N, C-alpha and C positions, 0 to 999 in steps of 0.2 A: 562724847565720844567718839569724835568724828577726831582727835587728836592720837586717838589711841590706837587706830587701825593704819599702813601704812603700807601693805604688797597689794595687789592685783588680785590673788586671792581670799584676803582678810577682808579684803572693801568687801567684795561679791557676796562672800556666805554675812557679812556685818548689814548689807540691807540688805539679802532675800530671811534673813531671821529678824529684820526690823529692828534690830541695835543700833542703825544709823540711819539716817536721810541720803540719797539723792543731793539734794541741797547744800547741806552741812559738808561734803566732800566736797561737790562742788567750790561750793562757797571759800576751804581752805587751800582747795587748789589754784583757781584763782588768787586770794590772796597773797599765797610763795610767791607763785609766778609777779605778781608786780611789787612784792619787794627783793627778788634778786634778779628783775630786769638787769639794774642798772648793771648789776655786778658780773651777771654771767649772762646777759643778752641770748638766751635758749631760743625764744620765740621771736617768730616773722611776724608773725597775727593771735592774737589773744581774743575769741567768742566771747568777752564777759557773757553779754547780754542773753543772745544766742544760745549758748549753754549753760545758763540758770536756767532758761525755760523749756531748755531740752531737759533739764535735773528733774524740776519741777513735771513735764509728763510722766517720766520715770518714778518720779516717787509715787502717781495717783495710780502707775499700774502696776508699782507691784503692792500700792494698798489695797486692790482690787485683786490680786492674787495671784499676777502672771508672775512668772520666772523663767529669766532667760541667763545664761552664761556671764555675762558683764553688764546686765539689768544697771542703771544706775551709777555704774564707775566712771569715773573721768580719765579720757584718753586724750593723750595726743600724736598729732602726725607729723611725720617729714612734708616740709613748704615741696615739695614734687606730687606730691599726690594731691588730686582734685576733691573739694568740700562745696559743696553747693553751694554759691550766692558768695564764696569770697574767691578770690586772684588766687594765680599760680605763680609765681615768681623763679622756681624753681635758683632761687640764690640772684639774679637780676636785677639790675636796676629798673627803671621804670612804671610806664602804668600799665600794670595788666588788668582785660577786663573778669567780673568774677564767672567764676564756673555754674554752666546749668546744673551741671548733675555732676554727685559724687559719682569720684571714680571706683572701681569695684572692689575693691581693698577699704575702701571707707565703708562702702556702702554695706558691707556683710558685719563691720563693728557693728552699723549701727541696726545690722537685724540680731544681732548678738545683744539689744542692748545701750552699748558707749555712748559719753556724753562725751562729744570731742571740745574740749578746752583751746583749744587752737595749733597751727600749726609753725612746726617747728627748724631755725635757723637750718641750713644747708651754702654752701661755696656754689660760685656758679656752674652750674647744667653738673655740678655732682662732681668737677674734677677732681678735685685734691682730696691730701688726708690732714687737713685745717678747715676749720670755718673762719671764714674772714672773708671780707669784702667790700669795696666801694659801698654796694647796696644797702647795708646795713653794719658797718664796722668786724665787731674782735664779737665770739663766742666764744667763750672762757670754762678751763677747767676747774671746779666745784671744790676738787683735790687740791689745786693750786692757780688763783684765774691769772698768774703768770703765763700760765701754761696752756694749750689747746687739748680740746679733749677730744682733737682727730674731728676725721670726714670719711663722708662727708653730711653722714647724718651724726653731727656733731651736735647739735640743738638736742635733738630725740635724746643723745645721752648724757648731755646734759644737765635737764631736765628729769629724766629719771635717777639719776646720780645723787642730786641736791634734792630728792624727796618732794619733785615740784607735784611727779605725775606717778602714778604706781609704772606703768610701763608705756614705752611709744609705739609706732610704728615708725621703719624704716627702709630704705634702699640699699644694695649693697653689689656695685658695678666691679670692685676691686680692690673689696674689704671692708664697703664702706658703712655696715653696719659691725662687721667685727675689728676692726683697728679703733672706731670709738669705746665699742666694747671695753678691748684691752685696756685704753688709756682713759677710762671711768670705771673701772671695777665692779665692768658689768656681765650678763648673758648675752649672746649677739646673735643670734641664729639665722644663716644665711639660710634659708631650705632649697632641694631639689626647686630647680628651673618651672614656674610654671605653677608652684603648688600655692603664694598670695598670688592674685592676679595683678599684671599692672597695667591692665584695660583702665584708661579707653585706649591704652598701648597694648598692640598683638603680642608684640613683643620688647620691651627695653633695648636701646645701644646694639640692637642684632645679636638679643639675647645674653649680651653678657648683665646687665639688670636685674633684679629681683627682686622682690618685697621682702624684707625680714623682722625681726620683732627684738626692742633692747628692754631685757627685764634685771632684776636682780637676784632672781632665783629662775631656777630651774622651772620651778614648777607653774610659775607667773607667766614665763617664756612661754610655757606650749599651751597652760591658757588662753591668752590670746594668739599664738598661732591660730593655734584651733578656731578659732575664732572669726579669726583675717584668710583664713584659708578656703579657696573654690575657684572655679574656674565660668570666666564671662563666654557668652558665646562664642565672642570671634576671638577668645585668647588661642593664640600661634600652639602652647602646649600645658597639657591636662594630666597631669600626674593622678596615676591609683589614691585616692584618697589617703590616710594614715589618723589614728587617736595620736597625737602627742603627748595628750594627758595622761592617756593609760599608760603608757611610754616610760613617760617619768617617772609612774608609777613602782613599775616593778623593774627588778636589778639585773643586768645588763649577762650576768654569768661568765667564765671567765675566758677572756678576750686575747689573742695577739694582737699589740698594738706596733705598728713601727715606728720609731723613735728616729725623727729626721731635721738636719739642717740645713741640707743643701736647699737650693734655688734653682730654676730655671734660668735658661741663656739668656741675658737682656742687650746683651752688647757692653755693658754700663761695670765700673767698678762698684769695690764697696761696700757687699750683701754680708760680710759678715756680720753674726749677730755681736751685740756688746755683753762682754762677759756675766751684765747683772741679768742680761735674758736669757741667757746658754743656762744660767746655775740656777734662773728661776722656772725653766720649763725640766733642765734635767732633775730638780726638788721634785717636781709635779709628779716625773717619769717615778723618780724612787716611789712615789703615795700609789701610786698605778700599783707596780710591783707588791708593796704591801697589804693591796685589795686584794692580793690574787691572781693580775695582771700578766703575761709573756710580755716584757720589754724589752725587742732589739730594734739595733740603730740600723737604719736602711732606707736610702732613699728615691723619692720616686721616678723614675725616666721619666722626667719632662718634655725631653725631646726638642724638636722645633716650635712648643707650643707657642713661645716668645713672641716669634713672624706671627702668628695669628693677631697678637691681639687688639695691635695698633691701628688693623684696617677698622674693626670693628668701632672701638671706640673712638677714632675720630669722625668717623662717618656717621655715628650716635653727636657729635658734641654738632659738625655741621649741622645737621637737621634742625636739631634744637633751634640751635644759634638763628635759624632764617627765620626762627618763630619771634625772639624779641622785639619790641614794640621799636627799641630804637636803639638799632646794633652799634650807633657811636659810643652808646654805654658804657659794653661790655670790655672787657680784661682784654689787654695786648695779648694776650696767650691763651686765650679764646678764642682770635682772631687768627694763632698759628695753627693749633690745633683745626679750627674747620677748614684751611689751607688744603693742612694736609689730607682729610676726608674726603674731600675735594678728588683730589690726586689719587689718592686709594680706594674711593667709593664705587668703582667699576669692578677688573679684573679679580682686583688683587684683594676685594671684602668680597668675592665670589666663592675664591681659593680656601681664603684662611674660613669661611662656612663648612664649605667643603671636607674639609683637614681632617674637622670635629670627630668624625667617627671613625676615623683612626689613632688621634692624639688619647679620645675615652680607651681604643684599644692600649695604645700603647700604658698609659698610666695605669687605666685598672688591670694590667697584670697583674701589680702588689695585690690587689687583693684575690689574688687565690691562695697567698701566702701570709697573709694581713686583714684582720677585721678593720683595723683605725688607723689612720694615721695621725701623728701626734709632731703638732711642729711649735715653734712661736707665732703667735698672732701678727710682730710687727719687729723689727732686728733692733730698736729701740726703745729709749722710754717717750714718754710724752714732749714733743715739740714744740718749744718755748713758742709766743705768743709772735708772730711778727719773722720768725725763722725764716722761710719763705717771700715773705713780700718785698716786691719790687725786681724777683729775679726772672730772666731770660723764659723764655720755655724750655729748652735746652737745660737749662740749667738747676729750672723746679723739677723738670722729668727725673735728672740723676739724683737731685734731694729727694725728691717723695720716692723712689726705687730703692736707692738703699734707708731708707729708712722703713720700708712698706715693702718689702717684698716675698713675703711669704702668701699674702690672701691669694692674690689675681688669678691664679694659673684655677682654682678650681670655680669662679665667674667662665672662664674660655669653656669649663668641659662642663659647667651648669648642677653640677654635682651639691650635696647637701655641706656644710660648716655651722662650728659653733665657734664661738671666743669665751672662754673661758677663765674666769681672775687668775693669777700664777704666780701673786704676792705683787711686791713693793721696789720700790730702787729704793738704796740711803735715804734720800731725801723726803721718802714717804710718797711717791709716786706710785698708781697701779700699771703692773704689765698684766697682759695676757698670751693663753696657748690656745692654739686650736685643734681641737678635735675634728677629722676629715673623715670621709666614709665615698666609698661609690654614690651610683644613684640611687634614690628611693632607701638609703640611709638612716633617714631624720631616728625613728622611731629604736634604729640602737644606740645610736647617739647623742642621745638626749637620757637616755637611761644609764647609759656611761657617765652622763655632765651630771646628772641626780647622787648616782655614788660619789664623786667627787664633793658634790658640794657638802654632802651628809659628815665625808671626813675632813673636811675643809674648815666648814664652818667661815666660808666669805662673808655670808648677809649678814652679822654680827658686823661687818664695819661698812660706818658711814664717814664719808669728805667730816673733815671738823668745820663745826659750823652748823650742820645737815639741823633743817627747824623741825626733823621724826625724830621717833623713841627708837632706840636699837632693838629686834627681835629678842634679841640673846639679853637683854639686860642688862648692857654693857651700858657704856659713857657714851653718850653724844660725838661727834667725830670722831670714834677711834681709826688709829689711820692702818691699822693691821700689825704694826712693826713691835717683833719679841710675839705676837701670838700667833696661830696656828698657818697663817702663809710667810712670817716676817724673817 
């Protein structure tokens, strides 16, 4: 029975109905993780013994009649989140001490009954859209292991895309949930700032980074989002609660959607999307029109938003780098970012935070005329493993911006966005598109994404060789070429 359920909602229902046990699902997850680790390297830490103990405890609770949204379901979390008894290395080399308590997001998963099977790989301090580093090697894309799954939540994305776990938590400071979702054919939700707590940090990277979710379907993403959401007492941002599951289950109504290929000013060149990306997003725009929505070309007025990003990002790197047990083991690019953060961490940082309100008003003007913005998630398909290895800091930044110019602006604003599958390259590599909204618009975005999913059928497509059944009953490992997204 364990091999017949693969989705988060499916697992939760099967557990509640007694059709499968948590131990069966957890053992299956651990077996798959062990088999995939040599090729994908999705996990930094696998909690085999602890996870089985948690599964046995969940089975006892289920036997006694207890019911919780995720009781007994095996999940993974990114290695920038604290799990009691485990180190939080955040992609860095060195010996980190075990944490004494769960972070708030992990605590809430446990309150919902989830079993935490492990912590997933992330590049050093989450800085890059690839998941590689001397501390752990390369994390690879299950669609083609010559390519990256993206970053910085690349381990979580690889684990979910390959069917090792049904869903996972990630974090997003400049697209770090949405970029790997796009490059692994997943749904990636970057929620409103504060929706999922970043505690023990009152806010992360000076408000740029939020915790988010990766899943294969909108329904599963909504279920995990609801389970993980909620503030800790010390959080700086406390948005009013929403029900993601309810939103994903209702139609969005007829919406006016701005189709945008424009990017914010960053003083770098080469930010036009590849023709295959543009074609994929335009095809998705056509699908939205066929569903009854109005789609009009229009770009947000980003203004000087790019000038406000670097002080917040580099100051965050500087603060986290100072916690590394052995700074000599850090990437030279990390040291460079920390030096920049030292220079920009005073007046420039304060000005950047004060500018946020004006930038929200400037960009938010668009939402007086439109309900949602549709953009590419990335300007290119997945990068090859090692494509940015060995580059200097400036060359890395230029290459990152060229490949991923569309996601980071919404981190400055703190607003929600969802990456959804948009199709495949001719080589069968996944592409994504973003649905972006104003403050607190997760319900509308989830509702629209669920409508798209029903029309597109993207959950039927798995990476070649994925050790899971195809929910639509088709062959394992279908790539989508020639299908509804081909």
